[in-house]
VOFIBA-325139 format. One record per residue (C-alpha): residue number from 1; residue in one letter; x, y, z. Coordinates in steps of 0.2 Angstrom, whole numbers. Layout:
! residues N
+------+------+-------+-------+-------+
! resi ! resn !     x !     y !     z !
+------+------+-------+-------+-------+
!  NUM !    a !     X !     Y !     Z !
...
+------+------+-------+-------+-------+
! end
This chain:
! residues 454
+------+------+-------+-------+-------+
! resi ! resn !     x !     y !     z !
+------+------+-------+-------+-------+
!    1 !    m !  -172 !    74 !   -49 !
!    2 !    v !  -165 !    62 !   -36 !
!    3 !    e !  -177 !    48 !   -42 !
!    4 !    k !  -173 !    51 !   -60 !
!    5 !    k !  -154 !    50 !   -56 !
!    6 !    l !  -157 !    34 !   -47 !
!    7 !    l !  -167 !    26 !   -61 !
!    8 !    k !  -153 !    32 !   -73 !
!    9 !    a !  -140 !    24 !   -63 !
!   10 !    v !  -150 !     8 !   -62 !
!   11 !    k !  -152 !     8 !   -81 !
!   12 !    e !  -135 !    14 !   -86 !
!   13 !    f !  -125 !     2 !   -75 !
!   14 !    q !  -138 !   -12 !   -75 !
!   15 !    l !  -139 !   -12 !   -56 !
!   16 !    i !  -156 !   -20 !   -53 !
!   17 !    q !  -165 !   -33 !   -63 !
!   18 !    p !  -183 !   -39 !   -61 !
!   19 !    q !  -186 !   -51 !   -46 !
!   20 !    d !  -170 !   -46 !   -38 !
!   21 !    k !  -169 !   -49 !   -19 !
!   22 !    i !  -160 !   -35 !   -11 !
!   23 !    l !  -151 !   -33 !     6 !
!   24 !    i !  -149 !   -14 !    10 !
!   25 !    a !  -134 !   -10 !    21 !
!   26 !    f !  -143 !     1 !    33 !
!   27 !    s !  -134 !    12 !    45 !
!   28 !    g !  -148 !    24 !    49 !
!   29 !    g !  -139 !    39 !    42 !
!   30 !    i !  -146 !    50 !    29 !
!   31 !    d !  -138 !    41 !    14 !
!   32 !    s !  -144 !    23 !    18 !
!   33 !    t !  -161 !    29 !    24 !
!   34 !    v !  -164 !    39 !     8 !
!   35 !    l !  -158 !    24 !    -2 !
!   36 !    t !  -171 !    13 !     7 !
!   37 !    y !  -185 !    26 !     5 !
!   38 !    l !  -181 !    27 !   -14 !
!   39 !    l !  -181 !     8 !   -16 !
!   40 !    i !  -197 !     6 !    -6 !
!   41 !    k !  -205 !    19 !   -17 !
!   42 !    l !  -199 !    12 !   -33 !
!   43 !    k !  -200 !    -7 !   -29 !
!   44 !    k !  -215 !   -10 !   -40 !
!   45 !    y !  -208 !     0 !   -55 !
!   46 !    l !  -191 !    -9 !   -54 !
!   47 !    q !  -200 !   -26 !   -50 !
!   48 !    i !  -189 !   -29 !   -35 !
!   49 !    d !  -195 !   -45 !   -27 !
!   50 !    k !  -189 !   -42 !    -9 !
!   51 !    l !  -180 !   -29 !     2 !
!   52 !    v !  -171 !   -33 !    18 !
!   53 !    l !  -162 !   -21 !    30 !
!   54 !    a !  -145 !   -26 !    38 !
!   55 !    h !  -139 !   -15 !    53 !
!   56 !    l !  -122 !   -19 !    61 !
!   57 !    n !  -120 !   -10 !    78 !
!   58 !    h !  -101 !    -7 !    79 !
!   59 !    k !  -102 !    -2 !    98 !
!   60 !    l !   -91 !    13 !    94 !
!   61 !    r !  -102 !    27 !   100 !
!   62 !    g !  -109 !    20 !   116 !
!   63 !    h !  -128 !    24 !   119 !
!   64 !    d !  -129 !    32 !   102 !
!   65 !    s !  -124 !    16 !    93 !
!   66 !    d !  -139 !     7 !   102 !
!   67 !    l !  -150 !    21 !    97 !
!   68 !    d !  -145 !    19 !    79 !
!   69 !    e !  -150 !     0 !    80 !
!   70 !    k !  -166 !     5 !    88 !
!   71 !    f !  -170 !    17 !    74 !
!   72 !    a !  -166 !     3 !    61 !
!   73 !    l !  -178 !    -9 !    69 !
!   74 !    e !  -192 !     5 !    70 !
!   75 !    f !  -189 !    10 !    52 !
!   76 !    g !  -191 !    -8 !    46 !
!   77 !    k !  -207 !   -11 !    56 !
!   78 !    k !  -215 !     6 !    50 !
!   79 !    h !  -211 !     1 !    32 !
!   80 !    n !  -215 !   -18 !    34 !
!   81 !    i !  -197 !   -23 !    29 !
!   82 !    p !  -187 !   -37 !    39 !
!   83 !    v !  -172 !   -30 !    48 !
!   84 !    f !  -157 !   -40 !    54 !
!   85 !    t !  -146 !   -33 !    67 !
!   86 !    k !  -130 !   -38 !    75 !
!   87 !    s !  -119 !   -30 !    89 !
!   88 !    i !  -100 !   -32 !    88 !
!   89 !    d !   -86 !   -23 !    99 !
!   90 !    i !   -76 !   -17 !    84 !
!   91 !    k !   -63 !    -8 !    95 !
!   92 !    t !   -58 !   -24 !   104 !
!   93 !    l !   -58 !   -34 !    88 !
!   94 !    a !   -46 !   -21 !    79 !
!   95 !    k !   -34 !   -22 !    94 !
!   96 !    e !   -34 !   -42 !    93 !
!   97 !    r !   -31 !   -42 !    74 !
!   98 !    k !   -19 !   -27 !    75 !
!   99 !    k !   -29 !   -18 !    61 !
!  100 !    s !   -37 !    -2 !    59 !
!  101 !    i !   -55 !     1 !    66 !
!  102 !    e !   -61 !     5 !    48 !
!  103 !    e !   -54 !   -10 !    41 !
!  104 !    v !   -61 !   -22 !    54 !
!  105 !    a !   -78 !   -13 !    53 !
!  106 !    r !   -79 !   -16 !    35 !
!  107 !    e !   -74 !   -34 !    36 !
!  108 !    e !   -87 !   -38 !    49 !
!  109 !    r !  -100 !   -28 !    40 !
!  110 !    y !   -98 !   -39 !    24 !
!  111 !    k !   -96 !   -55 !    33 !
!  112 !    f !  -113 !   -51 !    42 !
!  113 !    f !  -121 !   -46 !    25 !
!  114 !    k !  -115 !   -62 !    17 !
!  115 !    e !  -123 !   -72 !    31 !
!  116 !    i !  -140 !   -64 !    28 !
!  117 !    l !  -138 !   -66 !     9 !
!  118 !    k !  -136 !   -85 !    11 !
!  119 !    e !  -150 !   -87 !    25 !
!  120 !    e !  -163 !   -76 !    16 !
!  121 !    n !  -158 !   -82 !    -2 !
!  122 !    l !  -155 !   -64 !    -7 !
!  123 !    n !  -144 !   -60 !   -22 !
!  124 !    k !  -138 !   -42 !   -20 !
!  125 !    i !  -132 !   -29 !    -7 !
!  126 !    a !  -136 !   -11 !   -10 !
!  127 !    t !  -125 !     2 !    -1 !
!  128 !    g !  -128 !    21 !     1 !
!  129 !    h !  -112 !    27 !    -8 !
!  130 !    h !  -115 !    42 !   -19 !
!  131 !    l !  -106 !    54 !   -30 !
!  132 !    s !   -99 !    65 !   -16 !
!  133 !    d !   -92 !    49 !    -8 !
!  134 !    l !   -84 !    45 !   -24 !
!  135 !    v !   -75 !    62 !   -24 !
!  136 !    e !   -70 !    60 !    -6 !
!  137 !    t !   -63 !    43 !    -9 !
!  138 !    m !   -53 !    48 !   -24 !
!  139 !    f !   -46 !    63 !   -15 !
!  140 !    l !   -42 !    53 !     0 !
!  141 !    w !   -31 !    40 !    -9 !
!  142 !    f !   -23 !    53 !   -20 !
!  143 !    i !   -17 !    62 !    -4 !
!  144 !    q !   -10 !    46 !     3 !
!  145 !    g !    -1 !    42 !   -14 !
!  146 !    n !   -11 !    26 !   -17 !
!  147 !    k !   -14 !    24 !   -36 !
!  148 !    k !   -25 !     9 !   -34 !
!  149 !    g !   -37 !    19 !   -24 !
!  150 !    i !   -37 !    35 !   -35 !
!  151 !    k !   -49 !    26 !   -47 !
!  152 !    g !   -63 !    26 !   -34 !
!  153 !    f !   -77 !    13 !   -32 !
!  154 !    k !   -88 !     7 !   -46 !
!  155 !    p !  -107 !     8 !   -47 !
!  156 !    k !  -107 !   -11 !   -46 !
!  157 !    d !   -94 !   -23 !   -39 !
!  158 !    n !  -100 !   -41 !   -42 !
!  159 !    n !  -116 !   -42 !   -31 !
!  160 !    v !  -114 !   -25 !   -22 !
!  161 !    i !  -123 !   -11 !   -30 !
!  162 !    r !  -123 !     8 !   -27 !
!  163 !    p !  -139 !    15 !   -34 !
!  164 !    l !  -135 !    33 !   -28 !
!  165 !    y !  -119 !    33 !   -38 !
!  166 !    l !  -125 !    48 !   -49 !
!  167 !    i !  -132 !    58 !   -34 !
!  168 !    k !  -123 !    72 !   -24 !
!  169 !    k !  -124 !    73 !    -5 !
!  170 !    e !  -133 !    90 !    -6 !
!  171 !    e !  -146 !    82 !   -17 !
!  172 !    i !  -149 !    68 !    -4 !
!  173 !    e !  -150 !    81 !    10 !
!  174 !    r !  -162 !    92 !     0 !
!  175 !    y !  -173 !    76 !    -4 !
!  176 !    a !  -173 !    70 !    14 !
!  177 !    k !  -179 !    88 !    19 !
!  178 !    e !  -193 !    89 !     6 !
!  179 !    k !  -200 !    71 !     9 !
!  180 !    n !  -198 !    73 !    28 !
!  181 !    i !  -187 !    57 !    29 !
!  182 !    p !  -181 !    55 !    47 !
!  183 !    y !  -163 !    48 !    49 !
!  184 !    r !  -149 !    47 !    62 !
!  185 !    v !  -134 !    59 !    63 !
!  186 !    d !  -117 !    53 !    68 !
!  187 !    i !  -108 !    68 !    76 !
!  188 !    t !   -91 !    60 !    72 !
!  189 !    n !   -94 !    64 !    54 !
!  190 !    f !   -91 !    82 !    58 !
!  191 !    q !   -74 !    80 !    68 !
!  192 !    t !   -60 !    86 !    57 !
!  193 !    d !   -47 !    76 !    66 !
!  194 !    f !   -52 !    61 !    55 !
!  195 !    l !   -44 !    62 !    38 !
!  196 !    r !   -59 !    58 !    28 !
!  197 !    n !   -69 !    72 !    37 !
!  198 !    k !   -54 !    84 !    34 !
!  199 !    v !   -56 !    80 !    15 !
!  200 !    r !   -75 !    82 !    16 !
!  201 !    h !   -76 !    98 !    26 !
!  202 !    l !   -60 !   107 !    22 !
!  203 !    i !   -52 !   101 !     6 !
!  204 !    i !   -66 !    98 !    -6 !
!  205 !    p !   -75 !   114 !    -3 !
!  206 !    e !   -59 !   123 !    -7 !
!  207 !    a !   -57 !   113 !   -23 !
!  208 !    k !   -75 !   116 !   -28 !
!  209 !    k !   -71 !   135 !   -28 !
!  210 !    i !   -58 !   131 !   -42 !
!  211 !    n !   -69 !   118 !   -51 !
!  212 !    p !   -88 !   119 !   -46 !
!  213 !    s !   -91 !   104 !   -57 !
!  214 !    i !   -79 !    93 !   -47 !
!  215 !    e !   -91 !    79 !   -45 !
!  216 !    t !   -93 !    77 !   -64 !
!  217 !    s !   -75 !    78 !   -67 !
!  218 !    f !   -71 !    64 !   -55 !
!  219 !    f !   -85 !    54 !   -61 !
!  220 !    y !   -78 !    53 !   -78 !
!  221 !    m !   -60 !    51 !   -72 !
!  222 !    s !   -66 !    36 !   -61 !
!  223 !    y !   -75 !    29 !   -76 !
!  224 !    f !   -59 !    29 !   -87 !
!  225 !    l !   -47 !    24 !   -73 !
!  226 !    n !   -58 !     9 !   -69 !
!  227 !    l !   -58 !     4 !   -88 !
!  228 !    d !   -39 !     5 !   -88 !
!  229 !    e !   -38 !    -6 !   -72 !
!  230 !    d !   -50 !   -19 !   -79 !
!  231 !    f !   -39 !   -20 !   -95 !
!  232 !    f !   -23 !   -24 !   -85 !
!  233 !    k !   -32 !   -36 !   -74 !
!  234 !    e !   -36 !   -46 !   -90 !
!  235 !    e !   -18 !   -44 !   -95 !
!  236 !    l !   -12 !   -52 !   -78 !
!  237 !    k !   -25 !   -66 !   -81 !
!  238 !    r !   -16 !   -70 !   -97 !
!  239 !    l !     0 !   -71 !   -88 !
!  240 !    s !    -6 !   -80 !   -72 !
!  241 !    q !     2 !   -97 !   -76 !
!  242 !    n !    19 !   -88 !   -71 !
!  243 !    f !    13 !   -83 !   -54 !
!  244 !    q !    17 !  -100 !   -46 !
!  245 !    k !    35 !  -100 !   -52 !
!  246 !    d !    49 !   -97 !   -40 !
!  247 !    e !    60 !   -90 !   -54 !
!  248 !    i !    56 !   -78 !   -69 !
!  249 !    k !    67 !   -77 !   -84 !
!  250 !    l !    73 !   -59 !   -88 !
!  251 !    e !    71 !   -62 !  -106 !
!  252 !    w !    53 !   -65 !  -105 !
!  253 !    f !    50 !   -52 !   -91 !
!  254 !    l !    58 !   -38 !  -101 !
!  255 !    e !    48 !   -40 !  -116 !
!  256 !    l !    32 !   -35 !  -106 !
!  257 !    s !    28 !   -16 !  -106 !
!  258 !    e !    33 !    -7 !   -90 !
!  259 !    a !    15 !    -4 !   -85 !
!  260 !    v !    12 !   -23 !   -85 !
!  261 !    q !    30 !   -27 !   -77 !
!  262 !    y !    26 !   -18 !   -61 !
!  263 !    r !     8 !   -25 !   -60 !
!  264 !    f !    15 !   -43 !   -63 !
!  265 !    l !    29 !   -40 !   -50 !
!  266 !    q !    16 !   -34 !   -37 !
!  267 !    e !     5 !   -49 !   -40 !
!  268 !    w !    19 !   -62 !   -41 !
!  269 !    v !    27 !   -56 !   -25 !
!  270 !    y !    10 !   -56 !   -16 !
!  271 !    i !     6 !   -73 !   -21 !
!  272 !    k !    23 !   -80 !   -17 !
!  273 !    t !    26 !   -71 !     0 !
!  274 !    g !    10 !   -63 !     6 !
!  275 !    t !    19 !   -46 !     5 !
!  276 !    f !    10 !   -32 !    -5 !
!  277 !    l !    24 !   -21 !   -12 !
!  278 !    s !    24 !    -2 !   -10 !
!  279 !    y !    26 !     9 !   -25 !
!  280 !    k !    43 !    14 !   -19 !
!  281 !    q !    48 !    -5 !   -19 !
!  282 !    l !    41 !    -7 !   -36 !
!  283 !    y !    50 !     8 !   -43 !
!  284 !    d !    66 !     2 !   -35 !
!  285 !    l !    64 !   -16 !   -42 !
!  286 !    i !    60 !   -11 !   -59 !
!  287 !    k !    76 !     0 !   -60 !
!  288 !    i !    86 !   -14 !   -53 !
!  289 !    i !    79 !   -27 !   -65 !
!  290 !    k !    82 !   -16 !   -80 !
!  291 !    r !   101 !   -14 !   -77 !
!  292 !    e !   111 !   -23 !   -90 !
!  293 !    n !   124 !   -30 !   -79 !
!  294 !    g !   127 !   -37 !   -62 !
!  295 !    t !   118 !   -46 !   -48 !
!  296 !    k !   108 !   -38 !   -34 !
!  297 !    e !    98 !   -43 !   -19 !
!  298 !    y !    83 !   -32 !   -13 !
!  299 !    s !    73 !   -34 !     3 !
!  300 !    i !    55 !   -37 !     0 !
!  301 !    s !    51 !   -39 !    19 !
!  302 !    s !    59 !   -46 !    35 !
!  303 !    k !    57 !   -63 !    28 !
!  304 !    y !    60 !   -62 !     9 !
!  305 !    l !    73 !   -56 !    -4 !
!  306 !    l !    71 !   -54 !   -22 !
!  307 !    t !    87 !   -58 !   -31 !
!  308 !    k !    91 !   -52 !   -49 !
!  309 !    s !   105 !   -61 !   -59 !
!  310 !    y !   110 !   -60 !   -77 !
!  311 !    q !    96 !   -72 !   -82 !
!  312 !    s !    82 !   -71 !   -70 !
!  313 !    i !    74 !   -64 !   -55 !
!  314 !    k !    69 !   -75 !   -40 !
!  315 !    i !    62 !   -74 !   -23 !
!  316 !    k !    71 !   -83 !    -8 !
!  317 !    g !    69 !   -82 !    11 !
!  318 !    y !    82 !   -75 !    22 !
!  319 !    n !    95 !   -88 !    28 !
!  320 !    r !    93 !   -84 !    47 !
!  321 !    k !   109 !   -91 !    53 !
!  322 !    p !   115 !   -87 !    71 !
!  323 !    k !   127 !   -72 !    72 !
!  324 !    k !   145 !   -76 !    69 !
!  325 !    s !   159 !   -66 !    76 !
!  326 !    y !   174 !   -64 !    64 !
!  327 !    l !   188 !   -52 !    61 !
!  328 !    y !   199 !   -50 !    45 !
!  329 !    t !   213 !   -38 !    43 !
!  330 !    l !   220 !   -31 !    26 !
!  331 !    k !   231 !   -18 !    19 !
!  332 !    p !   233 !   -11 !     2 !
!  333 !    g !   238 !   -25 !   -10 !
!  334 !    d !   228 !   -38 !     0 !
!  335 !    e !   213 !   -48 !    -6 !
!  336 !    v !   202 !   -56 !     8 !
!  337 !    v !   188 !   -69 !     6 !
!  338 !    l !   174 !   -66 !    19 !
!  339 !    k !   167 !   -83 !    19 !
!  340 !    e !   154 !   -79 !    32 !
!  341 !    v !   145 !   -67 !    20 !
!  342 !    g !   151 !   -74 !     3 !
!  343 !    l !   161 !   -59 !    -2 !
!  344 !    k !   178 !   -55 !    -8 !
!  345 !    i !   186 !   -39 !    -5 !
!  346 !    k !   202 !   -31 !   -11 !
!  347 !    a !   212 !   -16 !    -6 !
!  348 !    f !   223 !    -6 !   -18 !
!  349 !    y !   230 !    11 !   -22 !
!  350 !    a !   220 !    20 !   -35 !
!  351 !    d !   224 !    29 !   -51 !
!  352 !    e !   214 !    43 !   -59 !
!  353 !    k !   207 !    31 !   -72 !
!  354 !    i !   199 !    19 !   -58 !
!  355 !    l !   192 !    34 !   -49 !
!  356 !    r !   184 !    41 !   -64 !
!  357 !    e !   176 !    25 !   -69 !
!  358 !    n !   170 !    18 !   -52 !
!  359 !    i !   169 !    30 !   -37 !
!  360 !    f !   153 !    38 !   -40 !
!  361 !    n !   142 !    24 !   -48 !
!  362 !    d !   146 !     8 !   -39 !
!  363 !    k !   140 !     3 !   -22 !
!  364 !    n !   153 !   -11 !   -21 !
!  365 !    f !   168 !     1 !   -24 !
!  366 !    v !   174 !    15 !   -11 !
!  367 !    c !   189 !    25 !    -9 !
!  368 !    f !   197 !    35 !     5 !
!  369 !    s !   211 !    48 !     7 !
!  370 !    i !   224 !    41 !    19 !
!  371 !    d !   242 !    46 !    20 !
!  372 !    e !   248 !    33 !    33 !
!  373 !    e !   261 !    21 !    26 !
!  374 !    n !   255 !     3 !    26 !
!  375 !    p !   239 !     7 !    35 !
!  376 !    i !   230 !    -9 !    42 !
!  377 !    f !   211 !   -10 !    40 !
!  378 !    e !   199 !   -22 !    49 !
!  379 !    i !   183 !   -30 !    43 !
!  380 !    r !   170 !   -36 !    56 !
!  381 !    p !   151 !   -37 !    59 !
!  382 !    r !   143 !   -24 !    70 !
!  383 !    m !   145 !   -23 !    88 !
!  384 !    k !   135 !   -15 !   102 !
!  385 !    g !   138 !     3 !   103 !
!  386 !    d !   144 !     6 !    86 !
!  387 !    r !   142 !    23 !    79 !
!  388 !    f !   144 !    30 !    61 !
!  389 !    i !   146 !    47 !    52 !
!  390 !    p !   136 !    46 !    36 !
!  391 !    f !   144 !    54 !    21 !
!  392 !    g !   140 !    73 !    20 !
!  393 !    r !   137 !    74 !    39 !
!  394 !    i !   149 !    79 !    53 !
!  395 !    s !   140 !    71 !    68 !
!  396 !    e !   139 !    53 !    72 !
!  397 !    k !   123 !    42 !    73 !
!  398 !    k !   120 !    25 !    80 !
!  399 !    l !   124 !    12 !    68 !
!  400 !    k !   107 !     4 !    71 !
!  401 !    d !    98 !    20 !    66 !
!  402 !    i !   108 !    21 !    50 !
!  403 !    m !   103 !     3 !    46 !
!  404 !    i !    85 !     8 !    49 !
!  405 !    d !    87 !    23 !    38 !
!  406 !    l !    94 !    12 !    24 !
!  407 !    k !    79 !     0 !    26 !
!  408 !    i !    91 !   -15 !    30 !
!  409 !    p !    79 !   -28 !    38 !
!  410 !    k !    83 !   -33 !    56 !
!  411 !    d !    87 !   -51 !    51 !
!  412 !    m !   100 !   -44 !    39 !
!  413 !    r !   109 !   -32 !    50 !
!  414 !    d !   121 !   -44 !    59 !
!  415 !    t !   126 !   -51 !    41 !
!  416 !    i !   132 !   -34 !    35 !
!  417 !    p !   152 !   -33 !    36 !
!  418 !    l !   160 !   -16 !    41 !
!  419 !    l !   176 !    -9 !    35 !
!  420 !    t !   185 !    -1 !    50 !
!  421 !    y !   201 !     9 !    52 !
!  422 !    r !   208 !    14 !    69 !
!  423 !    n !   192 !     8 !    77 !
!  424 !    k !   181 !    20 !    66 !
!  425 !    i !   169 !    13 !    53 !
!  426 !    l !   173 !    18 !    36 !
!  427 !    w !   161 !     9 !    26 !
!  428 !    i !   145 !    -1 !    29 !
!  429 !    i !   150 !   -13 !    15 !
!  430 !    g !   139 !   -12 !     0 !
!  431 !    y !   128 !     1 !     7 !
!  432 !    k !   136 !    18 !    13 !
!  433 !    r !   153 !    26 !    16 !
!  434 !    s !   157 !    37 !    30 !
!  435 !    n !   162 !    55 !    30 !
!  436 !    l !   179 !    50 !    36 !
!  437 !    f !   195 !    53 !    25 !
!  438 !    p !   186 !    61 !    10 !
!  439 !    i !   195 !    63 !    -6 !
!  440 !    d !   199 !    81 !   -12 !
!  441 !    k !   212 !    90 !   -23 !
!  442 !    t !   225 !    89 !    -9 !
!  443 !    s !   224 !    70 !    -8 !
!  444 !    k !   240 !    61 !   -10 !
!  445 !    k !   237 !    43 !    -7 !
!  446 !    i !   220 !    36 !   -11 !
!  447 !    i !   216 !    19 !    -5 !
!  448 !    c !   201 !     9 !   -13 !
!  449 !    f !   191 !    -6 !    -9 !
!  450 !    k !   181 !   -17 !   -21 !
!  451 !    t !   170 !   -31 !   -17 !
!  452 !    e !   162 !   -45 !   -27 !
!  453 !    e !   152 !   -61 !   -23 !
!  454 !    v !   160 !   -77 !   -22 !
+------+------+-------+-------+-------+
! end
């Protein structure tokens, strides 16, 4: 059954052609060992010209890692197959590069594989990924909210092939036992403090109680999700002449379907800034861009803003000017230009019509119930020790923590003006009002503030 399924995958997905020279990613575990055994057995039938093993010692499990490498060398010798090995301290590299161990391990593996491919004139890399791996991968990305990963991996990615693609883990284990195939066991694969192992040993067994054919279901879902993704990749290629532009016309952008809009935004921003937008950022940006009126700035990262005007969207870097100290005063009826931040603010007493039209739907408009005759307000940048009571709360928080919660980048925080009254912050202008002086049915005098760009 296992051999038939491998041959079916080879034929259905055109994984192996006559005279292929294949490098096998050989860890020594059950998957890569069974894969190697099968390709050796079917070498003549598939007309494979050459098989080579590549084993990267990650130095993650001490003496066990060295025993894995020894096993790879002995396996190759027994079956008369060349074996290439390399040892790398992945933990140290991950710290130096400030990346996860898994990410660096993968980078180094494929770097090593490509070196051997070139030196030995090979044309394909075969990995031991199987159908159960596919289900784990799709579950893993689903749990983490990553739409891109939910589609799983393909049976073939360029020159990387996965001949075990249609085979379940239990079928591989049964085959290894029947054929008495030796392999190495990595005990860390059973430790459920790793997320993938939790998915493998705890979540999927429970899911299979609901759907015993879960592998088949995920196989078909992966197939069609990958078709969708390939279609949108072609759509983006068609639009690729726009990726180098600093400014995108709204008229053109809004003619695209939303499914293409967010993908275009993600690719455009990545090409221009090196920042890969999260789904939340994409969701927020699409909503901002589709508003009919007004201009808006949105923080892409600590270095870049996306600005939306009436006609276009563009990317610009933060203007990192040194912090300037300023202090403005105003009272109802006054209008002040804050030249340091390019804003104009006016204060006035409100009537019912103004409240009804503005108070709940405009971040540039805010009102307070203050009965004092001719109150005087101040506008200034933040100062050390500032505290703020968010609307709907009764206790103060550090202003710095509030700005972090609002996702205001560090570089921008000193540029945000604050409206104060009696040394209390009423409004983080353009972002959030405080819980002070709320409006209710007993309010007699309501003072409002409105800002606009200058």
